[in-house]
Each structure stands twice: as structure tokens, then as C-alpha cells.
C-alpha positions in Angstrom: -90.1 4.2 10.4 -91.3 7.4 11.9 -89.2 8.9 14.7 -90.3 11.7 16.8 -87.9 13.5 19.2 -88.8 15.9 21.8 -86.5 18.0 24.3 -87.2 19.4 27.5 -84.7 21.8 28.9 -82.0 19.9 26.8 -80.6 20.5 23.4 -78.9 17.9 21.2 -76.5 18.9 18.3 -76.9 17.5 14.9 -74.4 14.7 15.2 -76.1 13.5 18.4 -79.5 13.5 16.8 -78.0 11.3 13.7 -76.5 9.1 16.4 -79.9 8.8 18.0 -81.6 7.8 14.7 -78.8 5.4 14.0 -79.1 3.5 17.3 -82.8 3.5 17.2 -82.8 2.3 13.7 -81.0 -0.8 14.8 -84.2 -1.9 16.4 -85.8 -2.6 13.4 -83.4 -5.6 12.6 -85.4 -7.4 15.2 -88.8 -6.6 13.8 -90.2 -5.7 10.4 -93.2 -4.2 11.9 -91.0 -1.2 13.1 -90.4 -0.4 9.6 -94.1 0.0 8.7 -95.9 3.2 8.3 -98.4 2.2 11.0 -95.6 2.3 13.6 -93.7 5.0 15.2 -90.9 5.7 17.9 -91.3 8.8 20.3 -88.2 9.7 22.1 -88.2 12.3 24.8 -84.9 13.8 26.4 -85.3 15.8 29.6 -82.7 17.7 31.7 -83.5 17.5 35.3 -82.1 19.3 38.4 -81.5 16.4 40.9 -79.0 15.6 43.8 -77.4 12.8 42.1 -75.3 14.0 39.1 -75.6 10.5 37.3 -79.6 11.0 37.1 -79.5 14.5 35.5 -80.7 13.2 31.9 -83.7 11.3 31.7 -84.4 9.6 28.1 -88.0 8.0 27.5 -88.5 5.9 24.3 -92.2 4.9 23.4 -92.6 2.3 20.6 -96.3 2.5 19.1 -96.7 -0.8 17.2 -100.0 -2.3 15.9 -101.9 -3.6 18.9 -99.1 -2.8 21.3 -97.3 0.0 22.8 -93.7 -0.5 24.4 -92.2 1.9 26.6 -88.8 2.4 28.7 -86.9 5.1 30.4 -83.6 5.5 31.6 -81.7 8.2 33.8 -78.0 8.7 33.2 -75.4 11.6 33.1 -75.6 12.1 29.4 -78.3 11.5 26.9 -76.4 9.0 24.6 -75.6 6.7 27.7 -79.2 6.9 28.5 -80.4 6.1 25.2 -78.0 2.9 25.1 -79.7 1.9 28.3 -83.2 2.3 26.8 -82.3 0.2 23.8 -81.0 -2.5 25.8 -84.3 -2.6 27.7 -86.3 -2.5 24.5 -84.4 -5.3 22.6 -86.1 -8.1 24.7 -89.6 -6.3 24.5 -89.5 -6.2 20.7 -88.2 -9.8 20.3 -91.3 -10.9 22.7 -93.5 -8.9 20.4 -92.2 -10.3 17.3 -92.7 -13.8 18.8 -96.3 -13.1 19.8 -97.1 -11.7 16.4 -95.6 -14.1 14.2 -94.4 -17.7 14.2 -93.7 -19.6 17.4 -95.8 -17.9 20.1 -98.8 -17.0 18.0 -102.0 -19.2 18.7 -103.1 -21.2 15.8 -106.8 -20.4 14.3 -109.0 -23.1 13.6 
């Protein structure tokens, strides 16, 4: 699993980066194709000046899989909360992708 992390106007310390990697790594339990070399995950964290303090950090996660790209974003007051929200949104997308590429959801070829 290849994880790329980009920060815009925001810096994470080493322990937060490790937490990011662990939380994103849990997505691999839902689909084996996330562990392949052909797929990678891009995480962007951005600090924004907003009127609402609860929207000051924006986290965008893009998962590039064979034949499919999954993307979510979340705005919260800190990066770890925003990442948790992104992962909650990604779980059903990854499960749906798995069903469509393997097993039940896949069309039978004749």
C-alpha cells in the first residue's frame, strides 16, 4: 500500500503521521486490492481561514484502485477528526468496490 501525504498551510508531527497511516491501513481489511502495488492512497491536509472554527481543517482522501478512483473529503476543527470522518465515508465505498470486482456483484462471463 502506497500512501502519499500532502500538507498545505498545515504541519503534522511524527506521531500524528503514524496515526494517519494506521487509520488508513485499516481500510485494507475490507479489500485486498488496497494492498497491491497498483493502488495508492493520497491524503491532503489543508489549513483554511474560515468564519466557522469547526471547518478550519480540510482533509481529502483519494484512493486509486484498478479501474476505479474513490474520493472523500471532510472539514473539521482538527485533522484527526476529519480523517476519522473520511474513513467512515470511505468504508462503504471500498466494500461496494470489492463486491463489484469480486464475488456477488460481478457479472458472469459466458
